[in-house]
PDB file with SEQRES, HELIX, SHEET and CRYST1 records, atoms N, CA, C and O in Angstrom:
SEQRES   1 A   68  MET SER LYS CYS PRO LYS CYS GLU MET THR ILE SER ARG          
SEQRES   2 A   68  PHE ARG MET GLU ARG ILE LYS ALA GLN GLU SER GLY SER          
SEQRES   3 A   68  ALA LEU LEU TRP ASN CYS LEU ALA TYR ASN CYS PRO HIS          
SEQRES   4 A   68  CYS GLY THR VAL VAL SER MET GLN ILE ASP PRO ILE LEU          
SEQRES   5 A   68  VAL ARG ASP GLU ILE VAL ALA GLU VAL LYS ALA SER LEU          
SEQRES   6 A   68  SER ARG GLN                                                  
HELIX    1 AA1 PRO A   50  ARG A   67  1                                  18    
SHEET    1 AA1 2 SER A   2  LYS A   3  0                                        
SHEET    2 AA1 2 THR A  10  ILE A  11 -1                                        
SHEET    1 AA2 3 ARG A  15  GLN A  22  0                                        
SHEET    2 AA2 3 LEU A  29  ASN A  36 -1                                        
SHEET    3 AA2 3 VAL A  43  ILE A  48 -1                                        
CRYST1    1.000    1.000    1.000  90.00  90.00  90.00 P 1           1          
ATOM      1  N   MET A   1      17.707  -3.563 -60.007  1.00  0.00           N  
ATOM      2  CA  MET A   1      18.964  -3.431 -59.314  1.00  0.00           C  
ATOM      3  C   MET A   1      19.475  -4.899 -58.797  1.00  0.00           C  
ATOM      4  O   MET A   1      18.690  -5.810 -58.533  1.00  0.00           O  
ATOM      5  N   SER A   2      20.787  -4.996 -58.697  1.00  0.00           N  
ATOM      6  CA  SER A   2      21.355  -6.168 -58.051  1.00  0.00           C  
ATOM      7  C   SER A   2      21.301  -6.016 -56.567  1.00  0.00           C  
ATOM      8  O   SER A   2      21.298  -4.923 -56.000  1.00  0.00           O  
ATOM      9  N   LYS A   3      21.258  -7.216 -55.953  1.00  0.00           N  
ATOM     10  CA  LYS A   3      21.288  -7.592 -54.538  1.00  0.00           C  
ATOM     11  C   LYS A   3      22.577  -8.197 -54.122  1.00  0.00           C  
ATOM     12  O   LYS A   3      23.119  -9.045 -54.832  1.00  0.00           O  
ATOM     13  N   CYS A   4      23.101  -7.788 -52.975  1.00  0.00           N  
ATOM     14  CA  CYS A   4      24.246  -8.571 -52.411  1.00  0.00           C  
ATOM     15  C   CYS A   4      23.768  -9.991 -51.993  1.00  0.00           C  
ATOM     16  O   CYS A   4      22.678 -10.143 -51.440  1.00  0.00           O  
ATOM     17  N   PRO A   5      24.617 -11.043 -52.272  1.00  0.00           N  
ATOM     18  CA  PRO A   5      24.196 -12.358 -51.932  1.00  0.00           C  
ATOM     19  C   PRO A   5      24.129 -12.545 -50.285  1.00  0.00           C  
ATOM     20  O   PRO A   5      23.410 -13.395 -49.760  1.00  0.00           O  
ATOM     21  N   LYS A   6      24.858 -11.763 -49.649  1.00  0.00           N  
ATOM     22  CA  LYS A   6      24.967 -12.073 -48.306  1.00  0.00           C  
ATOM     23  C   LYS A   6      24.089 -11.259 -47.436  1.00  0.00           C  
ATOM     24  O   LYS A   6      23.375 -11.773 -46.575  1.00  0.00           O  
ATOM     25  N   CYS A   7      24.151  -9.806 -47.697  1.00  0.00           N  
ATOM     26  CA  CYS A   7      23.156  -8.901 -46.813  1.00  0.00           C  
ATOM     27  C   CYS A   7      21.890  -8.560 -47.496  1.00  0.00           C  
ATOM     28  O   CYS A   7      21.003  -7.929 -46.920  1.00  0.00           O  
ATOM     29  N   GLU A   8      21.790  -8.995 -48.793  1.00  0.00           N  
ATOM     30  CA  GLU A   8      20.596  -8.713 -49.644  1.00  0.00           C  
ATOM     31  C   GLU A   8      20.199  -7.233 -49.776  1.00  0.00           C  
ATOM     32  O   GLU A   8      19.079  -6.887 -50.153  1.00  0.00           O  
ATOM     33  N   MET A   9      21.203  -6.364 -49.436  1.00  0.00           N  
ATOM     34  CA  MET A   9      20.886  -4.847 -49.677  1.00  0.00           C  
ATOM     35  C   MET A   9      21.163  -4.646 -51.239  1.00  0.00           C  
ATOM     36  O   MET A   9      21.966  -5.362 -51.839  1.00  0.00           O  
ATOM     37  N   THR A  10      20.482  -3.678 -51.819  1.00  0.00           N  
ATOM     38  CA  THR A  10      20.567  -3.401 -53.214  1.00  0.00           C  
ATOM     39  C   THR A  10      21.955  -2.738 -53.407  1.00  0.00           C  
ATOM     40  O   THR A  10      22.447  -1.951 -52.599  1.00  0.00           O  
ATOM     41  N   ILE A  11      22.524  -3.134 -54.542  1.00  0.00           N  
ATOM     42  CA  ILE A  11      23.896  -2.525 -54.866  1.00  0.00           C  
ATOM     43  C   ILE A  11      23.666  -1.669 -56.145  1.00  0.00           C  
ATOM     44  O   ILE A  11      23.156  -2.161 -57.152  1.00  0.00           O  
ATOM     45  N   SER A  12      24.022  -0.503 -56.077  1.00  0.00           N  
ATOM     46  CA  SER A  12      23.967   0.398 -57.205  1.00  0.00           C  
ATOM     47  C   SER A  12      25.490   0.810 -57.663  1.00  0.00           C  
ATOM     48  O   SER A  12      25.745   1.318 -58.755  1.00  0.00           O  
ATOM     49  N   ARG A  13      26.374   0.534 -56.740  1.00  0.00           N  
ATOM     50  CA  ARG A  13      27.776   0.701 -56.969  1.00  0.00           C  
ATOM     51  C   ARG A  13      28.555  -0.288 -56.178  1.00  0.00           C  
ATOM     52  O   ARG A  13      28.157  -0.654 -55.072  1.00  0.00           O  
ATOM     53  N   PHE A  14      29.690  -0.745 -56.729  1.00  0.00           N  
ATOM     54  CA  PHE A  14      30.551  -1.630 -56.060  1.00  0.00           C  
ATOM     55  C   PHE A  14      31.636  -0.814 -55.426  1.00  0.00           C  
ATOM     56  O   PHE A  14      31.879   0.316 -55.850  1.00  0.00           O  
ATOM     57  N   ARG A  15      32.333  -1.372 -54.373  1.00  0.00           N  
ATOM     58  CA  ARG A  15      33.554  -0.876 -53.909  1.00  0.00           C  
ATOM     59  C   ARG A  15      34.807  -1.661 -54.435  1.00  0.00           C  
ATOM     60  O   ARG A  15      34.982  -2.837 -54.113  1.00  0.00           O  
ATOM     61  N   MET A  16      35.569  -1.065 -55.153  1.00  0.00           N  
ATOM     62  CA  MET A  16      36.753  -1.931 -55.744  1.00  0.00           C  
ATOM     63  C   MET A  16      37.987  -1.891 -54.852  1.00  0.00           C  
ATOM     64  O   MET A  16      38.273  -0.920 -54.151  1.00  0.00           O  
ATOM     65  N   GLU A  17      38.650  -2.940 -54.923  1.00  0.00           N  
ATOM     66  CA  GLU A  17      39.765  -3.195 -54.086  1.00  0.00           C  
ATOM     67  C   GLU A  17      40.869  -3.927 -54.839  1.00  0.00           C  
ATOM     68  O   GLU A  17      40.603  -5.035 -55.306  1.00  0.00           O  
ATOM     69  N   ARG A  18      42.096  -3.400 -55.000  1.00  0.00           N  
ATOM     70  CA  ARG A  18      43.188  -4.064 -55.604  1.00  0.00           C  
ATOM     71  C   ARG A  18      43.783  -5.180 -54.659  1.00  0.00           C  
ATOM     72  O   ARG A  18      44.156  -4.906 -53.519  1.00  0.00           O  
ATOM     73  N   ILE A  19      43.848  -6.365 -55.154  1.00  0.00           N  
ATOM     74  CA  ILE A  19      44.421  -7.439 -54.341  1.00  0.00           C  
ATOM     75  C   ILE A  19      45.273  -8.412 -55.157  1.00  0.00           C  
ATOM     76  O   ILE A  19      45.186  -8.374 -56.384  1.00  0.00           O  
ATOM     77  N   LYS A  20      46.071  -9.261 -54.572  1.00  0.00           N  
ATOM     78  CA  LYS A  20      46.831 -10.249 -55.363  1.00  0.00           C  
ATOM     79  C   LYS A  20      46.099 -11.501 -55.272  1.00  0.00           C  
ATOM     80  O   LYS A  20      45.455 -11.798 -54.266  1.00  0.00           O  
ATOM     81  N   ALA A  21      46.186 -12.273 -56.346  1.00  0.00           N  
ATOM     82  CA  ALA A  21      45.665 -13.637 -56.286  1.00  0.00           C  
ATOM     83  C   ALA A  21      46.760 -14.632 -56.703  1.00  0.00           C  
ATOM     84  O   ALA A  21      47.612 -14.318 -57.535  1.00  0.00           O  
ATOM     85  N   GLN A  22      46.725 -15.756 -56.152  1.00  0.00           N  
ATOM     86  CA  GLN A  22      47.793 -16.773 -56.431  1.00  0.00           C  
ATOM     87  C   GLN A  22      47.102 -18.191 -56.590  1.00  0.00           C  
ATOM     88  O   GLN A  22      46.344 -18.631 -55.726  1.00  0.00           O  
ATOM     89  N   GLU A  23      47.396 -18.838 -57.683  1.00  0.00           N  
ATOM     90  CA  GLU A  23      46.942 -20.113 -57.883  1.00  0.00           C  
ATOM     91  C   GLU A  23      47.700 -21.083 -56.916  1.00  0.00           C  
ATOM     92  O   GLU A  23      48.889 -21.007 -56.608  1.00  0.00           O  
ATOM     93  N   SER A  24      46.784 -22.011 -56.493  1.00  0.00           N  
ATOM     94  CA  SER A  24      47.330 -23.068 -55.555  1.00  0.00           C  
ATOM     95  C   SER A  24      48.553 -23.778 -56.006  1.00  0.00           C  
ATOM     96  O   SER A  24      48.547 -24.327 -57.108  1.00  0.00           O  
ATOM     97  N   GLY A  25      49.641 -23.814 -55.216  1.00  0.00           N  
ATOM     98  CA  GLY A  25      50.831 -24.554 -55.690  1.00  0.00           C  
ATOM     99  C   GLY A  25      51.722 -23.750 -56.642  1.00  0.00           C  
ATOM    100  O   GLY A  25      52.731 -24.253 -57.136  1.00  0.00           O  
ATOM    101  N   SER A  26      51.330 -22.478 -56.893  1.00  0.00           N  
ATOM    102  CA  SER A  26      52.141 -21.652 -57.820  1.00  0.00           C  
ATOM    103  C   SER A  26      52.760 -20.431 -57.033  1.00  0.00           C  
ATOM    104  O   SER A  26      52.205 -19.926 -56.057  1.00  0.00           O  
ATOM    105  N   ALA A  27      53.967 -20.007 -57.555  1.00  0.00           N  
ATOM    106  CA  ALA A  27      54.487 -18.765 -56.954  1.00  0.00           C  
ATOM    107  C   ALA A  27      54.055 -17.456 -57.618  1.00  0.00           C  
ATOM    108  O   ALA A  27      54.370 -16.363 -57.147  1.00  0.00           O  
ATOM    109  N   LEU A  28      53.300 -17.606 -58.762  1.00  0.00           N  
ATOM    110  CA  LEU A  28      52.921 -16.517 -59.556  1.00  0.00           C  
ATOM    111  C   LEU A  28      51.791 -15.754 -58.826  1.00  0.00           C  
ATOM    112  O   LEU A  28      50.805 -16.322 -58.356  1.00  0.00           O  
ATOM    113  N   LEU A  29      51.994 -14.528 -58.772  1.00  0.00           N  
ATOM    114  CA  LEU A  29      50.880 -13.593 -58.381  1.00  0.00           C  
ATOM    115  C   LEU A  29      50.241 -12.719 -59.395  1.00  0.00           C  
ATOM    116  O   LEU A  29      50.913 -12.136 -60.245  1.00  0.00           O  
ATOM    117  N   TRP A  30      48.965 -12.622 -59.318  1.00  0.00           N  
ATOM    118  CA  TRP A  30      48.148 -11.836 -60.411  1.00  0.00           C  
ATOM    119  C   TRP A  30      47.588 -10.610 -59.568  1.00  0.00           C  
ATOM    120  O   TRP A  30      47.130 -10.670 -58.428  1.00  0.00           O  
ATOM    121  N   ASN A  31      47.723  -9.489 -60.367  1.00  0.00           N  
ATOM    122  CA  ASN A  31      47.154  -8.205 -59.966  1.00  0.00           C  
ATOM    123  C   ASN A  31      45.579  -8.322 -60.196  1.00  0.00           C  
ATOM    124  O   ASN A  31      45.175  -8.509 -61.344  1.00  0.00           O  
ATOM    125  N   CYS A  32      44.756  -8.224 -59.224  1.00  0.00           N  
ATOM    126  CA  CYS A  32      43.337  -8.396 -59.477  1.00  0.00           C  
ATOM    127  C   CYS A  32      42.499  -7.387 -58.890  1.00  0.00           C  
ATOM    128  O   CYS A  32      43.014  -6.684 -58.020  1.00  0.00           O  
ATOM    129  N   LEU A  33      41.300  -7.188 -59.208  1.00  0.00           N  
ATOM    130  CA  LEU A  33      40.173  -6.353 -58.558  1.00  0.00           C  
ATOM    131  C   LEU A  33      39.217  -7.177 -57.972  1.00  0.00           C  
ATOM    132  O   LEU A  33      38.734  -8.148 -58.554  1.00  0.00           O  
ATOM    133  N   ALA A  34      38.905  -6.805 -56.765  1.00  0.00           N  
ATOM    134  CA  ALA A  34      37.755  -7.437 -56.044  1.00  0.00           C  
ATOM    135  C   ALA A  34      36.557  -6.344 -56.009  1.00  0.00           C  
ATOM    136  O   ALA A  34      36.754  -5.175 -55.680  1.00  0.00           O  
ATOM    137  N   TYR A  35      35.474  -6.786 -56.333  1.00  0.00           N  
ATOM    138  CA  TYR A  35      34.185  -5.943 -56.403  1.00  0.00           C  
ATOM    139  C   TYR A  35      33.351  -6.343 -55.124  1.00  0.00           C  
ATOM    140  O   TYR A  35      32.716  -7.395 -55.052  1.00  0.00           O  
ATOM    141  N   ASN A  36      33.416  -5.435 -54.159  1.00  0.00           N  
ATOM    142  CA  ASN A  36      32.876  -5.685 -52.839  1.00  0.00           C  
ATOM    143  C   ASN A  36      31.545  -4.884 -52.633  1.00  0.00           C  
ATOM    144  O   ASN A  36      31.396  -3.745 -53.076  1.00  0.00           O  
ATOM    145  N   CYS A  37      30.629  -5.536 -51.955  1.00  0.00           N  
ATOM    146  CA  CYS A  37      29.315  -4.889 -51.568  1.00  0.00           C  
ATOM    147  C   CYS A  37      29.753  -3.705 -50.646  1.00  0.00           C  
ATOM    148  O   CYS A  37      30.529  -3.884 -49.708  1.00  0.00           O  
ATOM    149  N   PRO A  38      29.204  -2.453 -50.967  1.00  0.00           N  
ATOM    150  CA  PRO A  38      29.507  -1.334 -50.167  1.00  0.00           C  
ATOM    151  C   PRO A  38      28.687  -1.345 -48.810  1.00  0.00           C  
ATOM    152  O   PRO A  38      28.869  -0.443 -47.993  1.00  0.00           O  
ATOM    153  N   HIS A  39      27.894  -2.246 -48.602  1.00  0.00           N  
ATOM    154  CA  HIS A  39      27.262  -2.217 -47.324  1.00  0.00           C  
ATOM    155  C   HIS A  39      27.898  -3.153 -46.306  1.00  0.00           C  
ATOM    156  O   HIS A  39      28.090  -2.721 -45.169  1.00  0.00           O  
ATOM    157  N   CYS A  40      28.260  -4.470 -46.636  1.00  0.00           N  
ATOM    158  CA  CYS A  40      28.788  -5.442 -45.741  1.00  0.00           C  
ATOM    159  C   CYS A  40      30.273  -5.712 -46.246  1.00  0.00           C  
ATOM    160  O   CYS A  40      31.013  -6.161 -45.370  1.00  0.00           O  
ATOM    161  N   GLY A  41      30.784  -5.540 -47.374  1.00  0.00           N  
ATOM    162  CA  GLY A  41      32.084  -5.742 -47.697  1.00  0.00           C  
ATOM    163  C   GLY A  41      32.440  -7.136 -48.360  1.00  0.00           C  
ATOM    164  O   GLY A  41      33.566  -7.490 -48.711  1.00  0.00           O  
ATOM    165  N   THR A  42      31.246  -7.870 -48.464  1.00  0.00           N  
ATOM    166  CA  THR A  42      31.391  -9.153 -49.221  1.00  0.00           C  
ATOM    167  C   THR A  42      31.935  -9.067 -50.525  1.00  0.00           C  
ATOM    168  O   THR A  42      31.547  -8.178 -51.283  1.00  0.00           O  
ATOM    169  N   VAL A  43      32.852  -9.949 -50.894  1.00  0.00           N  
ATOM    170  CA  VAL A  43      33.376  -9.984 -52.275  1.00  0.00           C  
ATOM    171  C   VAL A  43      32.358 -10.515 -53.181  1.00  0.00           C  
ATOM    172  O   VAL A  43      32.021 -11.691 -53.043  1.00  0.00           O  
ATOM    173  N   VAL A  44      31.856  -9.829 -54.040  1.00  0.00           N  
ATOM    174  CA  VAL A  44      30.853 -10.257 -54.975  1.00  0.00           C  
ATOM    175  C   VAL A  44      31.411 -10.836 -56.282  1.00  0.00           C  
ATOM    176  O   VAL A  44      30.856 -11.754 -56.886  1.00  0.00           O  
ATOM    177  N   SER A  45      32.474 -10.278 -56.653  1.00  0.00           N  
ATOM    178  CA  SER A  45      33.242 -10.736 -57.920  1.00  0.00           C  
ATOM    179  C   SER A  45      34.652 -10.303 -57.839  1.00  0.00           C  
ATOM    180  O   SER A  45      35.049  -9.412 -57.089  1.00  0.00           O  
ATOM    181  N   MET A  46      35.460 -11.052 -58.736  1.00  0.00           N  
ATOM    182  CA  MET A  46      36.865 -10.760 -58.846  1.00  0.00           C  
ATOM    183  C   MET A  46      37.250 -10.928 -60.252  1.00  0.00           C  
ATOM    184  O   MET A  46      36.639 -11.705 -60.985  1.00  0.00           O  
ATOM    185  N   GLN A  47      38.372 -10.132 -60.702  1.00  0.00           N  
ATOM    186  CA  GLN A  47      38.815 -10.357 -62.041  1.00  0.00           C  
ATOM    187  C   GLN A  47      40.325  -9.785 -62.089  1.00  0.00           C  
ATOM    188  O   GLN A  47      40.757  -9.000 -61.245  1.00  0.00           O  
ATOM    189  N   ILE A  48      41.048 -10.258 -63.145  1.00  0.00           N  
ATOM    190  CA  ILE A  48      42.529  -9.676 -63.255  1.00  0.00           C  
ATOM    191  C   ILE A  48      42.271  -8.269 -63.583  1.00  0.00           C  
ATOM    192  O   ILE A  48      41.339  -7.923 -64.309  1.00  0.00           O  
ATOM    193  N   ASP A  49      43.066  -7.502 -63.068  1.00  0.00           N  
ATOM    194  CA  ASP A  49      43.134  -6.044 -63.368  1.00  0.00           C  
ATOM    195  C   ASP A  49      43.398  -5.784 -64.834  1.00  0.00           C  
ATOM    196  O   ASP A  49      44.513  -6.073 -65.269  1.00  0.00           O  
ATOM    197  N   PRO A  50      42.483  -5.266 -65.644  1.00  0.00           N  
ATOM    198  CA  PRO A  50      42.669  -5.158 -67.022  1.00  0.00           C  
ATOM    199  C   PRO A  50      43.717  -3.943 -67.349  1.00  0.00           C  
ATOM    200  O   PRO A  50      44.508  -3.991 -68.291  1.00  0.00           O  
ATOM    201  N   ILE A  51      43.611  -2.883 -66.463  1.00  0.00           N  
ATOM    202  CA  ILE A  51      44.483  -1.601 -66.795  1.00  0.00           C  
ATOM    203  C   ILE A  51      46.040  -2.081 -66.498  1.00  0.00           C  
ATOM    204  O   ILE A  51      46.959  -1.755 -67.250  1.00  0.00           O  
ATOM    205  N   LEU A  52      46.212  -2.816 -65.431  1.00  0.00           N  
ATOM    206  CA  LEU A  52      47.592  -3.225 -65.106  1.00  0.00           C  
ATOM    207  C   LEU A  52      48.127  -4.172 -66.021  1.00  0.00           C  
ATOM    208  O   LEU A  52      49.321  -4.105 -66.310  1.00  0.00           O  
ATOM    209  N   VAL A  53      47.242  -5.227 -66.613  1.00  0.00           N  
ATOM    210  CA  VAL A  53      47.717  -6.016 -67.572  1.00  0.00           C  
ATOM    211  C   VAL A  53      48.109  -5.371 -68.863  1.00  0.00           C  
ATOM    212  O   VAL A  53      49.093  -5.714 -69.518  1.00  0.00           O  
ATOM    213  N   ARG A  54      47.149  -4.267 -69.238  1.00  0.00           N  
ATOM    214  CA  ARG A  54      47.478  -3.490 -70.558  1.00  0.00           C  
ATOM    215  C   ARG A  54      48.958  -2.701 -70.287  1.00  0.00           C  
ATOM    216  O   ARG A  54      49.853  -2.686 -71.132  1.00  0.00           O  
ATOM    217  N   ASP A  55      49.044  -2.124 -69.111  1.00  0.00           N  
ATOM    218  CA  ASP A  55      50.257  -1.447 -68.847  1.00  0.00           C  
ATOM    219  C   ASP A  55      51.610  -2.270 -68.926  1.00  0.00           C  
ATOM    220  O   ASP A  55      52.655  -1.851 -69.424  1.00  0.00           O  
ATOM    221  N   GLU A  56      51.411  -3.513 -68.350  1.00  0.00           N  
ATOM    222  CA  GLU A  56      52.504  -4.381 -68.451  1.00  0.00           C  
ATOM    223  C   GLU A  56      52.826  -4.837 -69.880  1.00  0.00           C  
ATOM    224  O   GLU A  56      54.000  -4.952 -70.234  1.00  0.00           O  
ATOM    225  N   ILE A  57      51.794  -5.102 -70.712  1.00  0.00           N  
ATOM    226  CA  ILE A  57      51.978  -5.487 -72.064  1.00  0.00           C  
ATOM    227  C   ILE A  57      52.620  -4.347 -72.919  1.00  0.00           C  
ATOM    228  O   ILE A  57      53.529  -4.601 -73.710  1.00  0.00           O  
ATOM    229  N   VAL A  58      52.141  -3.114 -72.748  1.00  0.00           N  
ATOM    230  CA  VAL A  58      52.800  -1.968 -73.410  1.00  0.00           C  
ATOM    231  C   VAL A  58      54.197  -1.867 -72.950  1.00  0.00           C  
ATOM    232  O   VAL A  58      55.026  -1.701 -73.844  1.00  0.00           O  
ATOM    233  N   ALA A  59      54.620  -1.931 -71.758  1.00  0.00           N  
ATOM    234  CA  ALA A  59      55.832  -1.833 -71.281  1.00  0.00           C  
ATOM    235  C   ALA A  59      56.834  -2.904 -71.912  1.00  0.00           C  
ATOM    236  O   ALA A  59      57.959  -2.612 -72.317  1.00  0.00           O  
ATOM    237  N   GLU A  60      56.307  -4.113 -71.941  1.00  0.00           N  
ATOM    238  CA  GLU A  60      57.154  -5.113 -72.626  1.00  0.00           C  
ATOM    239  C   GLU A  60      57.277  -5.024 -74.098  1.00  0.00           C  
ATOM    240  O   GLU A  60      58.262  -5.501 -74.661  1.00  0.00           O  
ATOM    241  N   VAL A  61      56.355  -4.453 -74.729  1.00  0.00           N  
ATOM    242  CA  VAL A  61      56.450  -4.207 -76.271  1.00  0.00           C  
ATOM    243  C   VAL A  61      57.415  -3.103 -76.417  1.00  0.00           C  
ATOM    244  O   VAL A  61      58.302  -3.211 -77.263  1.00  0.00           O  
ATOM    245  N   LYS A  62      57.328  -2.004 -75.643  1.00  0.00           N  
ATOM    246  CA  LYS A  62      58.281  -0.918 -75.791  1.00  0.00           C  
ATOM    247  C   LYS A  62      59.697  -1.371 -75.552  1.00  0.00           C  
ATOM    248  O   LYS A  62      60.590  -0.931 -76.276  1.00  0.00           O  
ATOM    249  N   ALA A  63      59.966  -2.244 -74.557  1.00  0.00           N  
ATOM    250  CA  ALA A  63      61.308  -2.689 -74.173  1.00  0.00           C  
ATOM    251  C   ALA A  63      61.792  -3.551 -75.318  1.00  0.00           C  
ATOM    252  O   ALA A  63      62.930  -3.439 -75.775  1.00  0.00           O  
ATOM    253  N   SER A  64      60.882  -4.430 -75.775  1.00  0.00           N  
ATOM    254  CA  SER A  64      61.255  -5.325 -76.982  1.00  0.00           C  
ATOM    255  C   SER A  64      61.814  -4.401 -78.200  1.00  0.00           C  
ATOM    256  O   SER A  64      62.924  -4.553 -78.710  1.00  0.00           O  
ATOM    257  N   LEU A  65      60.929  -3.490 -78.552  1.00  0.00           N  
ATOM    258  CA  LEU A  65      61.170  -2.536 -79.677  1.00  0.00           C  
ATOM    259  C   LEU A  65      62.487  -1.814 -79.533  1.00  0.00           C  
ATOM    260  O   LEU A  65      63.186  -1.581 -80.519  1.00  0.00           O  
ATOM    261  N   SER A  66      62.827  -1.461 -78.315  1.00  0.00           N  
ATOM    262  CA  SER A  66      64.062  -0.592 -78.053  1.00  0.00           C  
ATOM    263  C   SER A  66      65.248  -1.397 -78.110  1.00  0.00           C  
ATOM    264  O   SER A  66      66.345  -0.856 -78.251  1.00  0.00           O  
ATOM    265  N   ARG A  67      65.117  -2.743 -78.005  1.00  0.00           N  
ATOM    266  CA  ARG A  67      66.361  -3.605 -78.170  1.00  0.00           C  
ATOM    267  C   ARG A  67      66.705  -4.036 -79.672  1.00  0.00           C  
ATOM    268  O   ARG A  67      67.733  -4.629 -79.998  1.00  0.00           O  
ATOM    269  N   GLN A  68      65.696  -3.649 -80.514  1.00  0.00           N  
ATOM    270  CA  GLN A  68      65.936  -4.144 -81.914  1.00  0.00           C  
ATOM    271  C   GLN A  68      66.694  -3.019 -82.568  1.00  0.00           C  
ATOM    272  O   GLN A  68      67.047  -3.115 -83.743  1.00  0.00           O  
TER     273      GLN A  68                                                      
END                                                                             
């Protein structure tokens, strides 16, 4: 099993949280997921939310196709 780098408790499941991330000096915001330790809340990992990215791509493709 994995251990939290802060509290060193065993992690069998993460607590996911949707957050926004912004590159320094940019106005662009990204929809992200933070994977938190369920014991102490430390962010163990982050990534761009793949489900929201997929939904945005599908919406853009549908909009593009309907304009043709």
